[in-house]
VOKE-60306 format. One line per 10 residues: number of its first residue (from 1); for each residue z negated, y, x negated of C-alpha. Coordinates in nm, 4 decimals. Layout:
N
NUM	Z:Y:X  ...
% end
This chain:
490
1	-6.5628:17.4464:-10.1035  -6.8910:17.5157:-10.3110  -7.2156:17.3412:-10.2553  -7.4521:17.6550:-10.2001  -7.5901:17.7904:-9.8814  -7.4142:18.1204:-9.7859  -7.5765:18.4331:-9.6275  -7.5169:18.2802:-9.2953  -7.7256:17.9820:-9.3584  -7.3763:17.7347:-9.3341
11	-7.3517:17.5044:-9.6644  -7.0836:17.2727:-9.7384  -7.0225:17.0354:-9.9761  -6.7023:16.9655:-10.1491  -6.4712:16.7183:-10.0458  -6.4797:16.4811:-10.3026  -6.8557:16.4477:-10.2120  -6.8103:16.3619:-9.8904  -6.5659:16.0894:-9.9957  -6.7636:15.9662:-10.2464
21	-7.0785:15.9483:-10.0623  -6.9080:15.7727:-9.7485  -6.9150:15.4771:-10.0105  -7.2933:15.4273:-9.9002  -7.1851:15.2654:-9.5386  -6.8705:15.1073:-9.6854  -7.1384:14.9418:-9.9405  -7.3469:14.7793:-9.6926  -7.0765:14.6816:-9.4926  -6.9379:14.5037:-9.7555
31	-7.2590:14.2665:-9.7076  -7.2712:14.2590:-9.3405  -6.8609:14.1242:-9.3557  -7.0366:13.8864:-9.5785  -7.3192:13.7919:-9.3218  -7.0782:13.7340:-9.0327  -7.0227:13.3792:-9.1983  -7.4047:13.3212:-9.2373  -7.3899:13.0589:-8.9179  -7.1753:12.8366:-9.1054
41	-7.3623:12.8525:-9.3743  -7.7214:12.7583:-9.1130  -7.5371:12.4784:-8.9419  -7.3587:12.2966:-9.2684  -7.5856:12.3482:-9.5201  -7.9916:12.4711:-9.3888  -7.9349:12.1892:-9.0813  -7.9609:12.3728:-8.7545  -7.7792:12.3466:-8.4762  -7.5179:12.6099:-8.3007
51	-7.8477:12.7586:-8.0474  -8.1043:12.7732:-8.3471  -7.8516:12.9332:-8.5788  -7.7786:13.2196:-8.3145  -8.0847:13.2679:-8.2183  -8.2204:13.2991:-8.5347  -7.9921:13.5657:-8.6110  -8.0483:13.7223:-8.3349  -8.4285:13.6901:-8.4231  -8.2995:13.8569:-8.7159
61	-8.1641:14.1158:-8.6104  -8.4726:14.2214:-8.4171  -8.6666:14.1989:-8.7148  -8.4174:14.4272:-8.9019  -8.4688:14.6603:-8.5797  -8.8315:14.6261:-8.6013  -8.8610:14.8026:-8.9658  -8.6135:15.0698:-8.9363  -8.8814:15.3382:-8.7514  -9.0947:15.2291:-9.0718
71	-8.8397:15.2773:-9.3265  -8.7611:15.5830:-9.1487  -9.0959:15.7395:-9.1716  -9.1118:15.6410:-9.5850  -8.7526:15.8539:-9.5767  -8.9381:16.1401:-9.4334  -9.2502:16.1709:-9.6640  -9.0348:16.1096:-9.9657  -8.9386:16.4121:-10.1581  -8.9141:16.2782:-10.5381
81	-8.7388:16.4375:-10.8624  -8.4575:16.1577:-10.7813  -8.4241:16.3761:-10.4129  -8.5198:16.1938:-10.1005  -8.2267:15.9518:-10.0232  -8.0907:15.8269:-10.3364  -8.4230:15.5980:-10.4240  -8.3298:15.4364:-10.1264  -7.9598:15.3437:-10.1524  -8.0686:15.2064:-10.5382
91	-8.3453:14.9720:-10.4224  -8.1435:14.8699:-10.1073  -7.8467:14.7736:-10.3256  -8.0890:14.5526:-10.5866  -8.2557:14.3806:-10.2924  -7.9574:14.3282:-10.1307  -7.8206:14.1623:-10.4040  -8.0690:13.9780:-10.5241  -8.2318:13.8453:-10.1699  -7.8318:13.7170:-10.0036
101	-7.8163:13.5286:-10.3970  -8.0665:13.3426:-10.3167  -7.9917:13.2662:-9.9843  -7.6860:13.1302:-10.0457  -7.7210:12.9835:-10.4129  -8.0930:12.8439:-10.3608  -8.1836:12.7579:-9.9938  -7.9966:12.4437:-9.9893  -8.1682:12.3075:-10.2803  -8.4762:12.2678:-10.1163
111	-8.5702:11.9681:-9.9121  -8.4298:11.9735:-9.5775  -8.7597:12.0438:-9.3646  -8.8590:12.3407:-9.6442  -8.4768:12.4903:-9.5885  -8.5341:12.6678:-9.2803  -8.8425:12.8638:-9.3457  -8.7064:12.9296:-9.6903  -8.4159:13.1041:-9.5571  -8.6113:13.2703:-9.2645
121	-8.8893:13.4328:-9.5336  -8.5812:13.5412:-9.7442  -8.3479:13.6619:-9.4900  -8.6175:13.9074:-9.3942  -8.6417:14.0940:-9.7413  -8.2552:14.1015:-9.7465  -8.2871:14.3046:-9.3732  -8.5000:14.5436:-9.5254  -8.2865:14.5867:-9.8368  -8.0100:14.6870:-9.5902
131	-8.2136:14.8898:-9.4001  -8.3213:15.0925:-9.6823  -7.9968:15.1957:-9.7698  -7.8199:15.1818:-9.4031  -8.0864:15.4318:-9.3165  -7.9658:15.7120:-9.6016  -7.5361:15.6842:-9.4500  -7.6988:15.8580:-9.1629  -8.0120:16.0781:-9.3232  -7.8474:16.2371:-9.5749
141	-7.5814:16.3800:-9.3219  -7.7605:16.6792:-9.2002  -7.8497:16.7647:-9.5789  -7.4568:16.6981:-9.7233  -7.3071:16.9809:-9.5199  -7.3951:17.1706:-9.2082  -7.0764:17.3278:-9.1244  -6.9596:17.2006:-8.8185  -6.5850:17.1933:-8.8998  -6.6473:16.9850:-9.1980
151	-6.9283:16.7620:-9.0635  -6.6483:16.5245:-8.9011  -6.4752:16.4670:-9.2109  -6.7290:16.1696:-9.2789  -6.5773:16.0230:-9.0226  -6.2340:16.0022:-9.1619  -6.2751:15.9075:-9.5357  -6.5385:15.6262:-9.4163  -6.3003:15.5266:-9.1310  -6.0575:15.4837:-9.4060
161	-6.2615:15.2769:-9.6349  -6.3873:15.0275:-9.3212  -6.0476:15.0086:-9.2169  -5.9263:14.9111:-9.5470  -6.2144:14.7197:-9.5917  -6.1844:14.4728:-9.2414  -5.8028:14.4903:-9.2854  -5.8069:14.3355:-9.6742  -6.0958:14.0800:-9.6069  -5.9820:13.8611:-9.3551
171	-5.6549:13.8508:-9.5276  -5.8881:13.7623:-9.8441  -6.0284:13.4900:-9.6249  -5.8454:13.3287:-9.4453  -5.4981:13.3443:-9.6949  -5.7234:13.2995:-10.0393  -6.0542:13.1876:-10.0087  -6.0761:12.9121:-9.7434  -5.7700:12.7493:-9.8401  -5.8981:12.7405:-10.1753
181	-6.2408:12.6101:-10.0920  -6.1186:12.3817:-9.8046  -6.3877:12.5807:-9.5596  -6.6771:12.8095:-9.5457  -6.8659:12.5299:-9.8027  -7.0969:12.6394:-10.1412  -6.7928:12.7056:-10.3498  -6.6562:12.9668:-10.0759  -7.0089:13.1811:-10.0271  -7.0721:13.1135:-10.4083
191	-6.7077:13.3459:-10.4381  -6.7763:13.5765:-10.1726  -7.1031:13.6926:-10.3189  -6.9508:13.7869:-10.6507  -6.6953:13.9981:-10.5444  -6.9175:14.1789:-10.2273  -7.2477:14.2316:-10.4965  -7.0282:14.3871:-10.7801  -6.8455:14.5698:-10.5881  -7.1309:14.6855:-10.3513
201	-7.2929:14.7921:-10.6256  -7.0158:14.9748:-10.7952  -6.9664:15.2070:-10.4337  -7.3424:15.2811:-10.4187  -7.3335:15.4527:-10.7574  -7.0511:15.6691:-10.7046  -7.2232:15.7590:-10.3552  -7.5551:15.8178:-10.5417  -7.3803:16.0239:-10.7779  -7.1711:16.2359:-10.5330
211	-7.5087:16.3575:-10.2768  -7.6734:16.4209:-10.5768  -7.6430:16.8175:-10.6291  -7.7224:16.8172:-10.2229  -8.0149:16.5619:-10.2303  -8.2442:16.8627:-10.2831  -8.5283:17.0700:-10.0653  -8.2900:17.3585:-10.0285  -8.0884:17.2017:-9.7857  -8.2767:17.0077:-9.5760
221	-8.3766:17.1182:-9.2061  -8.5841:17.4382:-9.2230  -8.5356:17.4569:-9.6419  -8.9244:17.3311:-9.6319  -9.1041:17.0345:-9.6297  -9.2739:16.9869:-9.2711  -9.5408:16.7088:-9.2025  -9.4156:16.4360:-8.9602  -9.6342:16.1597:-8.7854  -9.5661:15.8337:-8.5734
231	-9.6828:16.0689:-8.2662  -9.3629:16.2602:-8.3833  -9.1399:15.9406:-8.3116  -9.2546:15.9381:-7.9483  -9.2208:16.3081:-7.8892  -8.8425:16.2926:-8.0309  -8.7552:16.0099:-7.8178  -8.8723:16.1200:-7.5116  -8.7336:16.4905:-7.5276  -8.4283:16.4820:-7.7721
241	-8.1594:16.4289:-7.4830  -7.8885:16.4469:-7.7290  -8.0225:16.1573:-7.9658  -8.1237:15.9315:-7.5824  -7.7002:15.9646:-7.5074  -7.5649:15.8760:-7.8562  -7.8066:15.5428:-7.8736  -7.6887:15.4432:-7.5281  -7.3064:15.5221:-7.6398  -7.3324:15.3408:-7.9593
251	-7.5702:15.0895:-7.9345  -7.3201:14.9222:-7.6383  -7.0201:14.9677:-7.8460  -7.2295:14.8311:-8.1065  -7.2754:14.5025:-7.9076  -6.9189:14.5030:-7.8437  -6.8071:14.5563:-8.1800  -7.0719:14.2671:-8.2941  -6.9256:14.0176:-8.0541  -6.5390:14.0740:-8.1280
261	-6.6106:14.0778:-8.5271  -6.8200:13.7217:-8.5013  -6.6480:13.4885:-8.7035  -6.6350:13.2609:-8.4124  -6.4567:13.4469:-8.1668  -6.1508:13.5092:-8.4413  -6.1106:13.2046:-8.5193  -6.1486:13.1157:-8.1137  -5.8675:13.3577:-8.0561  -5.6242:13.3417:-8.3003
271	-5.6548:12.9977:-8.4342  -5.6577:12.8031:-8.0873  -5.5750:13.0286:-7.8173  -5.2831:13.1776:-8.0134  -5.2305:12.8844:-8.2552  -5.2509:12.9705:-8.6115  -5.5622:13.1423:-8.8005  -5.4058:13.3000:-9.0589  -5.2491:13.5692:-8.7478  -5.6331:13.7100:-8.7633
281	-5.5116:13.8426:-9.1308  -5.1704:13.9687:-9.0327  -5.2808:14.1284:-8.7111  -5.5056:14.3453:-8.9784  -5.2414:14.3644:-9.2667  -4.9707:14.5784:-8.9449  -5.2672:14.7667:-8.7617  -5.4601:14.9066:-9.0761  -5.2594:15.2260:-9.1541  -5.1437:15.2967:-8.7798
291	-5.5369:15.3225:-8.7200  -5.6304:15.5530:-8.9512  -5.3196:15.7673:-8.8666  -5.5121:15.8176:-8.5492  -5.8419:15.8300:-8.7160  -5.7080:16.1102:-8.8944  -5.6029:16.3100:-8.6076  -5.8490:16.2115:-8.3442  -6.1280:16.3047:-8.6095  -5.8598:16.5805:-8.8343
301	-5.7537:16.7608:-8.5632  -6.0140:16.7338:-8.2197  -6.3312:16.7029:-8.3924  -6.3157:16.9632:-8.6499  -6.1567:17.2004:-8.3750  -6.2890:17.1015:-8.0448  -6.6238:16.9699:-8.1372  -6.7881:16.6060:-8.2108  -6.8327:16.5598:-7.8272  -6.4956:16.5411:-7.7462
311	-6.3466:16.3542:-7.9870  -6.6010:16.0829:-7.9111  -6.4548:16.1234:-7.4900  -6.0693:16.1220:-7.7043  -6.1711:15.7817:-7.8197  -6.3235:15.6334:-7.5372  -6.0329:15.6895:-7.2577  -5.7821:15.5410:-7.5246  -5.9811:15.2744:-7.5702  -6.0408:15.2054:-7.2105
321	-5.6715:15.2419:-7.1275  -5.5450:15.0512:-7.3719  -5.7709:14.7467:-7.3828  -5.7203:14.6928:-7.0218  -5.3108:14.6980:-7.1031  -5.4057:14.4243:-7.3898  -5.6554:14.1674:-7.1175  -5.3430:14.2266:-6.8815  -5.0926:14.0964:-7.1750  -5.2804:13.7689:-7.2921
331	-5.3552:13.7016:-6.9208  -4.9663:13.6870:-6.7590  -4.7960:13.6258:-7.1266  -4.8391:13.3362:-7.3821  -5.0486:13.4134:-7.6650  -4.8462:13.0621:-7.8704  -4.5847:13.3246:-7.8784  -4.7672:13.5455:-8.1449  -4.5777:13.5421:-8.4981  -4.5497:13.7643:-8.7769
341	-4.3181:13.7516:-9.0525  -4.4607:13.5549:-9.3734  -4.6609:13.3264:-9.1400  -4.5519:12.9202:-9.0553  -4.3216:12.9353:-8.7586  -4.2127:13.2825:-8.7629  -3.8237:13.2593:-8.5700  -3.8126:13.6519:-8.5271  -4.0015:13.9306:-8.3250  -4.0667:13.8535:-7.9868
351	-4.1938:14.1036:-7.6702  -4.5900:13.9068:-7.6677  -4.6230:14.0097:-8.0699  -4.4709:14.3495:-8.0308  -4.6446:14.4819:-7.6913  -4.9746:14.3402:-7.8564  -4.9191:14.4883:-8.1965  -4.8743:14.8426:-8.0219  -5.1329:14.7862:-7.7483  -5.3791:14.6651:-8.0410
361	-5.3140:14.9596:-8.3016  -5.3738:15.2398:-7.9780  -5.6713:15.0730:-7.8493  -5.8457:15.0405:-8.2028  -5.7026:15.3406:-8.3308  -5.8969:15.5525:-8.0429  -6.1895:15.3315:-8.0488  -6.2235:15.4273:-8.4242  -6.2390:15.7897:-8.3298  -6.5564:15.7230:-8.1307
371	-6.6966:15.4593:-8.3614  -6.6682:15.6450:-8.6795  -6.7733:16.0118:-8.5338  -7.0966:15.8988:-8.4265  -7.2842:15.9099:-8.7854  -7.2063:16.2405:-8.8361  -7.3148:16.3516:-8.4720  -7.6595:16.1882:-8.5802  -7.6424:16.4374:-8.8057  -7.5831:16.6947:-8.4990
381	-7.9117:16.5243:-8.3246  -8.1139:16.5830:-8.6512  -8.0204:16.9647:-8.6414  -8.0904:16.9832:-8.2960  -8.4488:16.8636:-8.3061  -8.5334:17.1412:-8.5944  -8.4088:17.4021:-8.3147  -8.5516:17.2097:-8.0804  -8.9044:17.1852:-8.2254  -8.8876:17.3147:-8.5735
391	-8.9345:16.9568:-8.7417  -8.7189:16.7855:-8.9586  -8.6447:16.4417:-8.9195  -8.3454:16.2936:-9.0147  -8.5037:15.9663:-9.1212  -8.6363:15.9408:-8.7459  -8.2960:16.0412:-8.5957  -8.1330:15.7348:-8.8399  -8.3729:15.4790:-8.7679  -8.4641:15.5638:-8.3978
401	-8.0934:15.4983:-8.3334  -8.0845:15.2159:-8.5411  -8.3846:15.1015:-8.3922  -8.2632:15.0553:-8.0805  -7.8523:15.0231:-8.1725  -7.9445:14.6939:-8.3582  -8.1645:14.5482:-8.0364  -7.9202:14.5851:-7.8469  -7.6093:14.4606:-8.0747  -7.9361:14.1685:-8.2172
411	-7.7629:13.9932:-7.8968  -7.3970:13.9419:-8.0196  -7.4827:13.6115:-8.2165  -7.6373:13.4776:-7.9323  -7.3933:13.5936:-7.6787  -7.1054:13.3712:-7.8610  -7.3375:13.1104:-7.9750  -7.4806:13.0805:-7.5957  -7.1424:13.0956:-7.4400  -7.0228:12.7894:-7.7133
421	-7.2828:12.5925:-7.6122  -7.2041:12.6347:-7.2569  -6.8647:12.4707:-7.2807  -7.0213:12.1801:-7.4979  -7.0382:12.3069:-7.8645  -7.4492:12.2337:-7.8911  -7.4153:12.1465:-8.2449  -7.0877:12.2470:-8.4205  -6.9515:12.5858:-8.3594  -6.5289:12.6248:-8.3025
431	-6.2823:12.5506:-8.5661  -5.9381:12.6262:-8.6303  -5.8882:12.2365:-8.5864  -6.0607:12.2193:-8.2361  -5.7794:12.1764:-7.9441  -5.6977:12.4736:-7.6850  -5.8874:12.4762:-7.3512  -5.8454:12.6825:-7.0826  -6.2919:12.7532:-7.1301  -6.1872:12.8371:-7.5133
441	-5.9371:13.1099:-7.3829  -6.2167:13.2907:-7.1312  -6.4579:13.2801:-7.3627  -6.2314:13.4231:-7.6700  -6.0631:13.6903:-7.3966  -6.4245:13.8074:-7.2988  -6.5679:13.8267:-7.6172  -6.2817:13.9825:-7.7577  -6.1921:14.2111:-7.5209  -6.4325:14.2135:-7.2002
451	-6.7752:14.3780:-7.3841  -6.5740:14.5956:-7.5172  -6.4636:14.7835:-7.1410  -6.8262:14.7730:-7.0889  -6.9185:14.9873:-7.4135  -6.6461:15.2346:-7.3630  -6.7739:15.2939:-6.9974  -7.1056:15.3471:-7.0851  -6.9429:15.6033:-7.3758  -6.8454:15.7802:-7.1018
461	-7.1863:15.8032:-6.8839  -7.3761:15.8782:-7.2059  -7.1276:16.1944:-7.2472  -7.1800:16.3216:-6.9516  -7.5234:16.4214:-7.0387  -7.5040:16.4472:-7.4029  -7.5588:16.8465:-7.4657  -7.4326:16.8916:-7.8143  -7.0733:17.0637:-7.7416  -6.8639:17.2579:-7.9896
471	-7.0245:17.5725:-7.9073  -7.3972:17.4704:-7.8657  -7.3588:17.3506:-8.2400  -7.2924:17.6652:-8.3650  -7.5890:17.8049:-8.1905  -7.8413:17.5795:-8.3158  -7.7163:17.6030:-8.6996  -7.7435:18.0398:-8.6366  -8.0735:17.9550:-8.5303  -8.1623:17.7258:-8.7604
481	-8.0227:17.9930:-9.0569  -8.3042:18.2446:-8.9424  -8.6081:18.0034:-8.9408  -8.4790:17.9901:-9.3125  -8.4652:18.3343:-9.3537  -8.8314:18.3476:-9.1850  -9.0082:18.0977:-9.3935  -8.8325:18.2379:-9.6955  -8.9863:18.5874:-9.6357  -9.3317:18.4371:-9.5450
% end
């Protein structure tokens, strides 16, 4: 597969380019994972209570969303010798490394009264860097390839990378860093920053190289520069039904997954309800490879042959069924029986452990399909806008999507913090040493499973009105090829 445009207007990327560019999302996800523990830094070193810490994280998430349209506007206006997308990848990663270092190494050196303000200011800068790099993951999709059969392949690479990251890192945190440093202290945050900054920088360099030959004007939209203004943002939001429905589906999923991945919820489910925090790493280890296999099937077979919309529906229905069954298992079964080889207290495989693993693997695998297919679906929405209005605004598409997504998912930390405060955890969050209570079980199951059901139900409603079927995308690419041909002969 080459990188040139054929006579039908179809341009493809080489497989290594798709796989390498997917590292850009992994590079930012490493920072996102590290920041899942920031509430412990806020309560332990900045000196704020649980609710304040959770509210701050929510407020900063909203700030993240507010900056999105402005940065998307910059992307759409940018066309340098270094490309449209690559400058934002490099600058964003540098800001992430520097700002996060200052957050975790300098904040606690200030006098107590100044720490909170300093943290907020640096965190705001950190978020700008995060948005700089994140927007490219979506905006560059449409110039990477416009082949409907090839575009979903990004989701396979991205899904595999993220599955590995979120399988290995919990094991690394719970099995090595926390025992080594005795908790979430300054030494813990220093060491995790060193690993995240170094690996993220390497992955960003790989992604920059892999997109370099496609980050050119000939692969953008109509093949020529199109002027866009802020008024176009409202016009797109009002008339592009595809991005509207994708935002509804993905943002509610993101809210649910953000709550589930909150470090406090992991502590509640595994350390308090099941009785051993080391289980979190074991679950990630046992489920990563099966999840990838389901992703290969869902994206590699369904999406490439039947279209991305059907892949989203496949993942949604599967996720609904297996999540409901897992809730039933935790309600009628005994979670304290969960145990794995190599973990203290293991006496052999039992029904609860096997049933949980099977249901969790199937549920996570299906949701991995619906979750990972969103990014290339954003590229479809950008192409639909070219088809609909003649405007190529990938930055707008990516950040318009992210804006609403972040505003909704910003509620995650507040949901966890408020729910914990309601049952008495107003100054400190539940830890691995917190005793079990029925109230904590309700919070754990609601946040780990219950909100997932809400997000998946919203997927079904949104996909009913999502217009971009496989057949529609083929029509769109043919029309865009005609527009390009007309532009070249004008």
